[in-house]
Each structure stands twice: as structure tokens, then as C-alpha cells.
Backbone as XML, in Angstrom:
<?xml version="1.0"?>
<chain id="A" units="angstrom">
  <residue number="1" name="MET">
    <atom name="N" x="71.994" y="54.582" z="-157.360"/>
    <atom name="CA" x="72.525" y="54.913" z="-156.076"/>
    <atom name="C" x="71.456" y="55.634" z="-155.250"/>
  </residue>
  <residue number="2" name="LYS">
    <atom name="N" x="71.298" y="55.194" z="-154.015"/>
    <atom name="CA" x="70.271" y="55.734" z="-153.139"/>
    <atom name="C" x="70.937" y="56.380" z="-151.916"/>
  </residue>
  <residue number="3" name="LEU">
    <atom name="N" x="70.468" y="57.563" z="-151.533"/>
    <atom name="CA" x="70.948" y="58.244" z="-150.333"/>
    <atom name="C" x="69.731" y="58.644" z="-149.517"/>
  </residue>
  <residue number="4" name="THR">
    <atom name="N" x="69.659" y="58.121" z="-148.288"/>
    <atom name="CA" x="68.523" y="58.369" z="-147.408"/>
    <atom name="C" x="68.999" y="59.007" z="-146.117"/>
  </residue>
  <residue number="5" name="PHE">
    <atom name="N" x="68.264" y="60.010" z="-145.666"/>
    <atom name="CA" x="68.507" y="60.638" z="-144.372"/>
    <atom name="C" x="67.497" y="60.058" z="-143.382"/>
  </residue>
  <residue number="6" name="THR">
    <atom name="N" x="67.967" y="59.591" z="-142.223"/>
    <atom name="CA" x="67.035" y="59.091" z="-141.210"/>
    <atom name="C" x="66.305" y="60.280" z="-140.580"/>
  </residue>
  <residue number="7" name="ASP">
    <atom name="N" x="65.214" y="59.979" z="-139.890"/>
    <atom name="CA" x="64.474" y="61.035" z="-139.190"/>
    <atom name="C" x="65.369" y="61.740" z="-138.169"/>
  </residue>
  <residue number="8" name="ALA">
    <atom name="N" x="66.233" y="60.975" z="-137.483"/>
    <atom name="CA" x="67.147" y="61.562" z="-136.490"/>
    <atom name="C" x="68.133" y="62.519" z="-137.153"/>
  </residue>
  <residue number="9" name="ALA">
    <atom name="N" x="68.647" y="62.147" z="-138.327"/>
    <atom name="CA" x="69.580" y="63.020" z="-139.050"/>
    <atom name="C" x="68.873" y="64.290" z="-139.521"/>
  </residue>
  <residue number="10" name="VAL">
    <atom name="N" x="67.668" y="64.149" z="-140.029"/>
    <atom name="CA" x="66.900" y="65.311" z="-140.495"/>
    <atom name="C" x="66.639" y="66.265" z="-139.324"/>
  </residue>
  <residue number="11" name="ALA">
    <atom name="N" x="66.236" y="65.727" z="-138.188"/>
    <atom name="CA" x="65.956" y="66.571" z="-137.019"/>
    <atom name="C" x="67.210" y="67.317" z="-136.574"/>
  </residue>
  <residue number="12" name="GLU">
    <atom name="N" x="68.346" y="66.641" z="-136.565"/>
    <atom name="CA" x="69.605" y="67.287" z="-136.159"/>
    <atom name="C" x="70.025" y="68.354" z="-137.171"/>
  </residue>
  <residue number="13" name="LEU">
    <atom name="N" x="69.924" y="68.051" z="-138.442"/>
    <atom name="CA" x="70.300" y="69.021" z="-139.472"/>
    <atom name="C" x="69.404" y="70.253" z="-139.434"/>
  </residue>
  <residue number="14" name="LYS">
    <atom name="N" x="68.112" y="70.059" z="-139.179"/>
    <atom name="CA" x="67.186" y="71.201" z="-139.118"/>
    <atom name="C" x="67.549" y="72.164" z="-137.987"/>
  </residue>
  <residue number="15" name="LYS">
    <atom name="N" x="68.199" y="71.680" z="-136.942"/>
    <atom name="CA" x="68.649" y="72.547" z="-135.854"/>
    <atom name="C" x="69.793" y="73.456" z="-136.306"/>
  </residue>
  <residue number="16" name="ARG">
    <atom name="N" x="70.517" y="73.018" z="-137.328"/>
    <atom name="CA" x="71.752" y="73.694" z="-137.743"/>
    <atom name="C" x="71.630" y="74.484" z="-139.042"/>
  </residue>
  <residue number="17" name="VAL">
    <atom name="N" x="70.918" y="73.914" z="-140.027"/>
    <atom name="CA" x="70.968" y="74.479" z="-141.377"/>
    <atom name="C" x="69.620" y="74.380" z="-142.079"/>
  </residue>
  <residue number="18" name="ASP">
    <atom name="N" x="69.519" y="75.082" z="-143.192"/>
    <atom name="CA" x="68.387" y="74.948" z="-144.101"/>
    <atom name="C" x="68.661" y="73.728" z="-144.979"/>
  </residue>
  <residue number="19" name="LEU">
    <atom name="N" x="67.809" y="72.730" z="-144.932"/>
    <atom name="CA" x="68.038" y="71.495" z="-145.683"/>
    <atom name="C" x="68.152" y="71.726" z="-147.188"/>
  </residue>
  <residue number="20" name="GLN">
    <atom name="N" x="67.513" y="72.766" z="-147.679"/>
    <atom name="CA" x="67.548" y="73.053" z="-149.115"/>
    <atom name="C" x="68.890" y="73.619" z="-149.577"/>
  </residue>
  <residue number="21" name="SER">
    <atom name="N" x="69.774" y="73.950" z="-148.639"/>
    <atom name="CA" x="71.066" y="74.535" z="-149.004"/>
    <atom name="C" x="72.216" y="73.535" z="-148.937"/>
  </residue>
  <residue number="22" name="LEU">
    <atom name="N" x="71.906" y="72.245" z="-148.720"/>
    <atom name="CA" x="72.943" y="71.220" z="-148.576"/>
    <atom name="C" x="73.516" y="70.771" z="-149.909"/>
  </residue>
  <residue number="23" name="SER">
    <atom name="N" x="74.801" y="70.410" z="-149.886"/>
    <atom name="CA" x="75.448" y="69.720" z="-150.995"/>
    <atom name="C" x="76.357" y="68.654" z="-150.400"/>
  </residue>
  <residue number="24" name="LEU">
    <atom name="N" x="76.655" y="67.644" z="-151.204"/>
    <atom name="CA" x="77.516" y="66.547" z="-150.768"/>
    <atom name="C" x="78.878" y="66.749" z="-151.404"/>
  </residue>
  <residue number="25" name="PHE">
    <atom name="N" x="79.893" y="66.904" z="-150.570"/>
    <atom name="CA" x="81.240" y="67.241" z="-151.039"/>
    <atom name="C" x="82.210" y="66.137" z="-150.647"/>
  </residue>
  <residue number="26" name="TYR">
    <atom name="N" x="83.150" y="65.824" z="-151.525"/>
    <atom name="CA" x="84.185" y="64.845" z="-151.229"/>
    <atom name="C" x="85.519" y="65.587" z="-151.131"/>
  </residue>
  <residue number="27" name="ALA">
    <atom name="N" x="86.016" y="65.712" z="-149.919"/>
    <atom name="CA" x="87.263" y="66.441" z="-149.665"/>
    <atom name="C" x="88.451" y="65.509" z="-149.859"/>
  </residue>
  <residue number="28" name="THR">
    <atom name="N" x="89.450" y="65.984" z="-150.575"/>
    <atom name="CA" x="90.670" y="65.204" z="-150.800"/>
    <atom name="C" x="91.891" y="66.023" z="-150.430"/>
  </residue>
  <residue number="29" name="GLY">
    <atom name="N" x="93.001" y="65.348" z="-150.324"/>
    <atom name="CA" x="94.264" y="66.036" z="-150.055"/>
    <atom name="C" x="94.625" y="66.015" z="-148.589"/>
  </residue>
  <residue number="30" name="PRO">
    <atom name="N" x="95.783" y="66.547" z="-148.275"/>
    <atom name="CA" x="96.291" y="66.486" z="-146.898"/>
    <atom name="C" x="95.467" y="67.303" z="-145.903"/>
  </residue>
  <residue number="31" name="TYR">
    <atom name="N" x="94.716" y="68.285" z="-146.376"/>
    <atom name="CA" x="93.947" y="69.136" z="-145.479"/>
    <atom name="C" x="92.678" y="68.478" z="-144.962"/>
  </residue>
  <residue number="32" name="CYS">
    <atom name="N" x="92.281" y="67.366" z="-145.564"/>
    <atom name="CA" x="91.008" y="66.769" z="-145.162"/>
    <atom name="C" x="91.124" y="65.956" z="-143.877"/>
  </residue>
  <residue number="33" name="GLY">
    <atom name="N" x="92.314" y="65.626" z="-143.429"/>
    <atom name="CA" x="92.500" y="64.902" z="-142.184"/>
    <atom name="C" x="92.019" y="63.470" z="-142.223"/>
  </residue>
  <residue number="34" name="CYS">
    <atom name="N" x="91.961" y="62.886" z="-143.398"/>
    <atom name="CA" x="91.468" y="61.520" z="-143.514"/>
    <atom name="C" x="92.624" y="60.572" z="-143.812"/>
  </residue>
  <residue number="35" name="PRO">
    <atom name="N" x="92.512" y="59.327" z="-143.361"/>
    <atom name="CA" x="93.616" y="58.396" z="-143.535"/>
    <atom name="C" x="93.760" y="57.861" z="-144.953"/>
  </residue>
  <residue number="36" name="SER">
    <atom name="N" x="92.721" y="57.935" z="-145.751"/>
    <atom name="CA" x="92.798" y="57.433" z="-147.119"/>
    <atom name="C" x="92.819" y="58.595" z="-148.095"/>
  </residue>
  <residue number="37" name="THR">
    <atom name="N" x="92.177" y="58.446" z="-149.227"/>
    <atom name="CA" x="92.253" y="59.466" z="-150.264"/>
    <atom name="C" x="91.276" y="60.624" z="-150.088"/>
  </residue>
  <residue number="38" name="GLY">
    <atom name="N" x="90.235" y="60.444" z="-149.311"/>
    <atom name="CA" x="89.260" y="61.512" z="-149.151"/>
    <atom name="C" x="88.171" y="61.123" z="-148.185"/>
  </residue>
  <residue number="39" name="ILE">
    <atom name="N" x="87.272" y="62.086" z="-147.965"/>
    <atom name="CA" x="86.182" y="61.856" z="-147.018"/>
    <atom name="C" x="84.991" y="62.734" z="-147.408"/>
  </residue>
  <residue number="40" name="PHE">
    <atom name="N" x="83.790" y="62.196" z="-147.258"/>
    <atom name="CA" x="82.586" y="62.960" z="-147.578"/>
    <atom name="C" x="82.249" y="63.942" z="-146.459"/>
  </residue>
  <residue number="41" name="ALA">
    <atom name="N" x="81.646" y="65.056" z="-146.847"/>
    <atom name="CA" x="81.148" y="66.065" z="-145.906"/>
    <atom name="C" x="79.883" y="66.661" z="-146.518"/>
  </residue>
  <residue number="42" name="LEU">
    <atom name="N" x="79.076" y="67.267" z="-145.683"/>
    <atom name="CA" x="77.945" y="68.053" z="-146.169"/>
    <atom name="C" x="78.366" y="69.502" z="-146.129"/>
  </residue>
  <residue number="43" name="ARG">
    <atom name="N" x="78.067" y="70.224" z="-147.167"/>
    <atom name="CA" x="78.362" y="71.654" z="-147.196"/>
    <atom name="C" x="77.063" y="72.431" z="-147.305"/>
  </residue>
  <residue number="44" name="VAL">
    <atom name="N" x="77.093" y="73.624" z="-146.761"/>
    <atom name="CA" x="75.924" y="74.499" z="-146.746"/>
    <atom name="C" x="76.267" y="75.760" z="-147.521"/>
  </residue>
  <residue number="45" name="ASN">
    <atom name="N" x="75.323" y="76.237" z="-148.323"/>
    <atom name="CA" x="75.456" y="77.479" z="-149.093"/>
    <atom name="C" x="76.478" y="77.383" z="-150.215"/>
  </residue>
  <residue number="46" name="GLU">
    <atom name="N" x="76.661" y="76.196" z="-150.756"/>
    <atom name="CA" x="77.629" y="76.050" z="-151.845"/>
    <atom name="C" x="77.018" y="75.336" z="-153.049"/>
  </residue>
  <residue number="47" name="LYS">
    <atom name="N" x="75.717" y="75.142" z="-153.040"/>
    <atom name="CA" x="75.083" y="74.314" z="-154.056"/>
    <atom name="C" x="75.217" y="74.844" z="-155.481"/>
  </residue>
  <residue number="48" name="ASP">
    <atom name="N" x="75.544" y="76.121" z="-155.647"/>
    <atom name="CA" x="75.702" y="76.681" z="-156.990"/>
    <atom name="C" x="77.141" y="76.631" z="-157.487"/>
  </residue>
  <residue number="49" name="SER">
    <atom name="N" x="78.036" y="76.029" z="-156.731"/>
    <atom name="CA" x="79.441" y="75.938" z="-157.115"/>
    <atom name="C" x="79.590" y="75.120" z="-158.399"/>
  </residue>
  <residue number="50" name="ILE">
    <atom name="N" x="80.559" y="75.489" z="-159.218"/>
    <atom name="CA" x="80.791" y="74.756" z="-160.467"/>
    <atom name="C" x="81.367" y="73.359" z="-160.212"/>
  </residue>
  <residue number="51" name="GLU">
    <atom name="N" x="81.819" y="73.096" z="-158.985"/>
    <atom name="CA" x="82.333" y="71.760" z="-158.659"/>
    <atom name="C" x="81.235" y="70.702" z="-158.722"/>
  </residue>
  <residue number="52" name="TYR">
    <atom name="N" x="79.990" y="71.096" z="-158.563"/>
    <atom name="CA" x="78.887" y="70.156" z="-158.519"/>
    <atom name="C" x="78.313" y="69.955" z="-159.908"/>
  </residue>
  <residue number="53" name="ASP">
    <atom name="N" x="78.496" y="68.742" z="-160.417"/>
    <atom name="CA" x="78.025" y="68.428" z="-161.760"/>
    <atom name="C" x="77.093" y="67.207" z="-161.771"/>
  </residue>
  <residue number="54" name="ALA">
    <atom name="N" x="76.565" y="66.883" z="-160.596"/>
    <atom name="CA" x="75.608" y="65.773" z="-160.478"/>
    <atom name="C" x="74.571" y="66.128" z="-159.423"/>
  </residue>
  <residue number="55" name="ILE">
    <atom name="N" x="73.455" y="65.468" z="-159.505"/>
    <atom name="CA" x="72.382" y="65.637" z="-158.524"/>
    <atom name="C" x="72.077" y="64.265" z="-157.929"/>
  </residue>
  <residue number="56" name="VAL">
    <atom name="N" x="72.026" y="64.217" z="-156.607"/>
    <atom name="CA" x="71.677" y="62.982" z="-155.906"/>
    <atom name="C" x="70.254" y="63.140" z="-155.386"/>
  </residue>
  <residue number="57" name="GLU">
    <atom name="N" x="69.389" y="62.209" z="-155.757"/>
    <atom name="CA" x="68.013" y="62.211" z="-155.263"/>
    <atom name="C" x="68.016" y="61.624" z="-153.857"/>
  </residue>
  <residue number="58" name="THR">
    <atom name="N" x="67.393" y="62.322" z="-152.908"/>
    <atom name="CA" x="67.300" y="61.832" z="-151.538"/>
    <atom name="C" x="65.863" y="61.971" z="-151.047"/>
  </residue>
  <residue number="59" name="ASN">
    <atom name="N" x="65.606" y="61.473" z="-149.866"/>
    <atom name="CA" x="64.274" y="61.604" z="-149.290"/>
    <atom name="C" x="63.987" y="63.020" z="-148.782"/>
  </residue>
  <residue number="60" name="ILE">
    <atom name="N" x="64.990" y="63.900" z="-148.757"/>
    <atom name="CA" x="64.765" y="65.302" z="-148.370"/>
    <atom name="C" x="64.888" y="66.244" z="-149.568"/>
  </residue>
  <residue number="61" name="GLY">
    <atom name="N" x="65.029" y="65.693" z="-150.754"/>
    <atom name="CA" x="65.133" y="66.502" z="-151.957"/>
    <atom name="C" x="66.432" y="66.238" z="-152.710"/>
  </residue>
  <residue number="62" name="LYS">
    <atom name="N" x="66.641" y="67.006" z="-153.762"/>
    <atom name="CA" x="67.826" y="66.854" z="-154.608"/>
    <atom name="C" x="69.015" y="67.560" z="-153.961"/>
  </residue>
  <residue number="63" name="ILE">
    <atom name="N" x="70.163" y="66.883" z="-153.963"/>
    <atom name="CA" x="71.375" y="67.435" z="-153.369"/>
    <atom name="C" x="72.479" y="67.433" z="-154.422"/>
  </residue>
  <residue number="64" name="PRO">
    <atom name="N" x="73.085" y="68.600" z="-154.701"/>
    <atom name="CA" x="74.202" y="68.645" z="-155.638"/>
    <atom name="C" x="75.399" y="67.862" z="-155.100"/>
  </residue>
  <residue number="65" name="ALA">
    <atom name="N" x="76.163" y="67.258" z="-156.025"/>
    <atom name="CA" x="77.344" y="66.476" z="-155.655"/>
    <atom name="C" x="78.357" y="66.530" z="-156.790"/>
  </residue>
  <residue number="66" name="GLN">
    <atom name="N" x="79.534" y="66.040" z="-156.508"/>
    <atom name="CA" x="80.580" y="65.916" z="-157.524"/>
    <atom name="C" x="80.426" y="64.541" z="-158.163"/>
  </residue>
  <residue number="67" name="LYS">
    <atom name="N" x="80.187" y="64.506" z="-159.452"/>
    <atom name="CA" x="79.908" y="63.246" z="-160.140"/>
    <atom name="C" x="81.047" y="62.241" z="-159.963"/>
  </residue>
  <residue number="68" name="TRP">
    <atom name="N" x="82.278" y="62.687" z="-160.073"/>
    <atom name="CA" x="83.415" y="61.770" z="-159.987"/>
    <atom name="C" x="83.506" y="61.096" z="-158.616"/>
  </residue>
  <residue number="69" name="ALA">
    <atom name="N" x="83.000" y="61.742" z="-157.562"/>
    <atom name="CA" x="83.107" y="61.203" z="-156.206"/>
    <atom name="C" x="82.027" y="60.175" z="-155.879"/>
  </residue>
  <residue number="70" name="LEU">
    <atom name="N" x="80.990" y="60.116" z="-156.676"/>
    <atom name="CA" x="79.887" y="59.200" z="-156.384"/>
    <atom name="C" x="80.306" y="57.735" z="-156.470"/>
  </residue>
  <residue number="71" name="VAL">
    <atom name="N" x="81.420" y="57.448" z="-157.144"/>
    <atom name="CA" x="81.909" y="56.064" z="-157.217"/>
    <atom name="C" x="82.326" y="55.543" z="-155.840"/>
  </residue>
  <residue number="72" name="PHE">
    <atom name="N" x="82.563" y="56.427" z="-154.877"/>
    <atom name="CA" x="82.960" y="56.020" z="-153.536"/>
    <atom name="C" x="81.760" y="55.653" z="-152.652"/>
  </residue>
  <residue number="73" name="LEU">
    <atom name="N" x="80.561" y="55.901" z="-153.164"/>
    <atom name="CA" x="79.352" y="55.512" z="-152.445"/>
    <atom name="C" x="78.886" y="54.142" z="-152.941"/>
  </residue>
  <residue number="74" name="ASP">
    <atom name="N" x="78.012" y="53.519" z="-152.193"/>
    <atom name="CA" x="77.463" y="52.223" z="-152.580"/>
    <atom name="C" x="76.058" y="52.403" z="-153.134"/>
  </residue>
  <residue number="75" name="SER">
    <atom name="N" x="75.382" y="51.307" z="-153.402"/>
    <atom name="CA" x="74.049" y="51.419" z="-153.989"/>
    <atom name="C" x="73.007" y="51.895" z="-152.981"/>
  </residue>
  <residue number="76" name="ASP">
    <atom name="N" x="73.196" y="51.598" z="-151.697"/>
    <atom name="CA" x="72.244" y="52.008" z="-150.672"/>
    <atom name="C" x="72.999" y="52.697" z="-149.537"/>
  </residue>
  <residue number="77" name="ASN">
    <atom name="N" x="72.877" y="54.014" z="-149.434"/>
    <atom name="CA" x="73.622" y="54.820" z="-148.464"/>
    <atom name="C" x="72.657" y="55.508" z="-147.510"/>
  </residue>
  <residue number="78" name="LEU">
    <atom name="N" x="73.120" y="55.703" z="-146.278"/>
    <atom name="CA" x="72.273" y="56.252" z="-145.232"/>
    <atom name="C" x="73.051" y="57.284" z="-144.430"/>
  </residue>
  <residue number="79" name="ILE">
    <atom name="N" x="72.426" y="58.432" z="-144.187"/>
    <atom name="CA" x="72.981" y="59.424" z="-143.265"/>
    <atom name="C" x="72.119" y="59.376" z="-142.019"/>
  </residue>
  <residue number="80" name="ASP">
    <atom name="N" x="72.763" y="59.079" z="-140.892"/>
    <atom name="CA" x="72.076" y="58.920" z="-139.616"/>
    <atom name="C" x="72.733" y="59.830" z="-138.583"/>
  </residue>
  <residue number="81" name="PHE">
    <atom name="N" x="72.069" y="60.004" z="-137.455"/>
    <atom name="CA" x="72.623" y="60.783" z="-136.347"/>
    <atom name="C" x="72.804" y="59.869" z="-135.150"/>
  </residue>
  <residue number="82" name="ASN">
    <atom name="N" x="74.019" y="59.863" z="-134.592"/>
    <atom name="CA" x="74.321" y="59.081" z="-133.406"/>
    <atom name="C" x="74.301" y="60.026" z="-132.210"/>
  </residue>
  <residue number="83" name="PRO">
    <atom name="N" x="73.261" y="59.975" z="-131.369"/>
    <atom name="CA" x="73.155" y="60.931" z="-130.258"/>
    <atom name="C" x="74.238" y="60.760" z="-129.187"/>
  </residue>
  <residue number="84" name="SER">
    <atom name="N" x="74.727" y="59.549" z="-128.979"/>
    <atom name="CA" x="75.759" y="59.366" z="-127.953"/>
    <atom name="C" x="77.089" y="59.992" z="-128.364"/>
  </residue>
  <residue number="85" name="GLN">
    <atom name="N" x="77.341" y="60.060" z="-129.668"/>
    <atom name="CA" x="78.558" y="60.697" z="-130.171"/>
    <atom name="C" x="78.302" y="62.107" z="-130.693"/>
  </residue>
  <residue number="86" name="GLN">
    <atom name="N" x="77.025" y="62.507" z="-130.731"/>
    <atom name="CA" x="76.642" y="63.804" z="-131.282"/>
    <atom name="C" x="77.234" y="63.998" z="-132.676"/>
  </residue>
  <residue number="87" name="ALA">
    <atom name="N" x="77.099" y="62.957" z="-133.513"/>
    <atom name="CA" x="77.712" y="62.988" z="-134.835"/>
    <atom name="C" x="76.772" y="62.444" z="-135.897"/>
  </residue>
  <residue number="88" name="LEU">
    <atom name="N" x="76.774" y="63.103" z="-137.039"/>
    <atom name="CA" x="76.133" y="62.554" z="-138.220"/>
    <atom name="C" x="77.066" y="61.482" z="-138.773"/>
  </residue>
  <residue number="89" name="GLN">
    <atom name="N" x="76.492" y="60.407" z="-139.318"/>
    <atom name="CA" x="77.301" y="59.312" z="-139.827"/>
    <atom name="C" x="76.783" y="58.871" z="-141.187"/>
  </residue>
  <residue number="90" name="LEU">
    <atom name="N" x="77.721" y="58.615" z="-142.090"/>
    <atom name="CA" x="77.397" y="58.122" z="-143.419"/>
    <atom name="C" x="77.735" y="56.638" z="-143.453"/>
  </residue>
  <residue number="91" name="LYS">
    <atom name="N" x="76.745" y="55.820" z="-143.783"/>
    <atom name="CA" x="76.983" y="54.383" z="-143.844"/>
    <atom name="C" x="76.308" y="53.779" z="-145.061"/>
  </residue>
  <residue number="92" name="SER">
    <atom name="N" x="76.756" y="52.579" z="-145.396"/>
    <atom name="CA" x="76.200" y="51.852" z="-146.537"/>
    <atom name="C" x="76.170" y="50.377" z="-146.190"/>
  </residue>
  <residue number="93" name="GLU">
    <atom name="N" x="75.862" y="49.560" z="-147.183"/>
    <atom name="CA" x="75.852" y="48.125" z="-146.939"/>
    <atom name="C" x="77.243" y="47.589" z="-146.593"/>
  </residue>
  <residue number="94" name="ARG">
    <atom name="N" x="78.298" y="48.318" z="-146.931"/>
    <atom name="CA" x="79.668" y="47.925" z="-146.567"/>
    <atom name="C" x="80.000" y="48.267" z="-145.124"/>
  </residue>
  <residue number="95" name="GLY">
    <atom name="N" x="79.223" y="49.137" z="-144.510"/>
    <atom name="CA" x="79.511" y="49.601" z="-143.154"/>
    <atom name="C" x="79.654" y="51.113" z="-143.146"/>
  </residue>
  <residue number="96" name="PHE">
    <atom name="N" x="80.397" y="51.624" z="-142.184"/>
    <atom name="CA" x="80.570" y="53.071" z="-142.058"/>
    <atom name="C" x="81.506" y="53.611" z="-143.132"/>
  </residue>
  <residue number="97" name="LEU">
    <atom name="N" x="81.074" y="54.695" z="-143.777"/>
    <atom name="CA" x="81.918" y="55.406" z="-144.735"/>
    <atom name="C" x="82.521" y="56.651" z="-144.090"/>
  </residue>
  <residue number="98" name="ASN">
    <atom name="N" x="81.811" y="57.191" z="-143.091"/>
    <atom name="CA" x="82.305" y="58.349" z="-142.349"/>
    <atom name="C" x="81.595" y="58.365" z="-140.993"/>
  </residue>
  <residue number="99" name="LEU">
    <atom name="N" x="82.350" y="58.160" z="-139.928"/>
    <atom name="CA" x="81.776" y="58.126" z="-138.578"/>
    <atom name="C" x="81.444" y="59.504" z="-138.032"/>
  </residue>
  <residue number="100" name="ASN">
    <atom name="N" x="81.980" y="60.543" z="-138.651"/>
    <atom name="CA" x="81.718" y="61.917" z="-138.219"/>
    <atom name="C" x="81.574" y="62.797" z="-139.458"/>
  </residue>
  <residue number="101" name="LEU">
    <atom name="N" x="80.408" y="62.746" z="-140.050"/>
    <atom name="CA" x="80.129" y="63.500" z="-141.273"/>
    <atom name="C" x="80.013" y="64.979" z="-140.924"/>
  </residue>
  <residue number="102" name="MET">
    <atom name="N" x="81.002" y="65.736" z="-141.319"/>
    <atom name="CA" x="81.046" y="67.158" z="-140.996"/>
    <atom name="C" x="79.999" y="67.934" z="-141.796"/>
  </residue>
  <residue number="103" name="VAL">
    <atom name="N" x="79.511" y="68.997" z="-141.195"/>
    <atom name="CA" x="78.616" y="69.942" z="-141.855"/>
    <atom name="C" x="79.363" y="71.261" z="-141.881"/>
  </residue>
  <residue number="104" name="GLU">
    <atom name="N" x="79.835" y="71.647" z="-143.060"/>
    <atom name="CA" x="80.657" y="72.833" z="-143.213"/>
    <atom name="C" x="79.837" y="73.952" z="-143.843"/>
  </residue>
  <residue number="105" name="GLU">
    <atom name="N" x="79.760" y="75.076" z="-143.161"/>
    <atom name="CA" x="79.045" y="76.208" z="-143.731"/>
    <atom name="C" x="80.026" y="77.074" z="-144.516"/>
  </residue>
  <residue number="106" name="ILE">
    <atom name="N" x="79.721" y="77.271" z="-145.782"/>
    <atom name="CA" x="80.549" y="78.092" z="-146.658"/>
    <atom name="C" x="79.993" y="79.514" z="-146.619"/>
  </residue>
  <residue number="107" name="ILE">
    <atom name="N" x="80.824" y="80.437" z="-146.233"/>
    <atom name="CA" x="80.426" y="81.843" z="-146.141"/>
    <atom name="C" x="80.682" y="82.516" z="-147.486"/>
  </residue>
  <residue number="108" name="PRO">
    <atom name="N" x="79.634" y="83.010" z="-148.147"/>
    <atom name="CA" x="79.834" y="83.685" z="-149.438"/>
    <atom name="C" x="80.687" y="84.934" z="-149.271"/>
  </residue>
  <residue number="109" name="GLU">
    <atom name="N" x="81.498" y="85.191" z="-150.281"/>
    <atom name="CA" x="82.373" y="86.385" z="-150.243"/>
    <atom name="C" x="81.621" y="87.634" z="-150.597"/>
  </residue>
</chain>
């Protein structure tokens, strides 16, 4: 499984967060606001959480993820930035997986 960030996505993320603090999270349940079973998001400052039991190699470095959720990704995945919508987007060879990939900052207690 491959996950690549475009130059546009990297530039947008650098405006908001430290790239080394990112993790890939799959939100499920009624609180996620998604029409199906779940939706991917990027989280910041949560990479040491016990929920993350896998590492995804990307062009910006290793990103912690939930191993069970990786089955929802395809073999070639891309995170891009759409400037007209001001949104990060997760897509694969199947098409869009998330048209508005949220970046959630987790505040440590």
C-alpha cells in the first residue's frame, strides 16, 4: 500500500501543522458525520496513542495508523489539496475516498 502527499498538500499542511506529528485515523460511529461506516482524517499530536498499531510509509515520512483500517485504502493512495475548495482530499485508483480530509489537532491533557 502506497500513500503519497502531493506538493500542494505538503505546502498546505506546513501552514497548519508539524508534518512529523501527523497520524492517519479512521473515525467510525455516528459522530463522524459520514454516510457509510467511517471516514479517514489526519490527526496531529496523537502519534503515540495506543490506537496506532501500524506504520504507513509516505513521501513525507512514516505515519502511524490503525492497522485494521488500512483495508479501506487501495494500493495507490494520494493526499492532494484542492485550492478552489480549500480542502485536502484523499483519493485512490477507485476515485475519491474523502473529499474533505479533516486535520484534527488533539490537545494533550
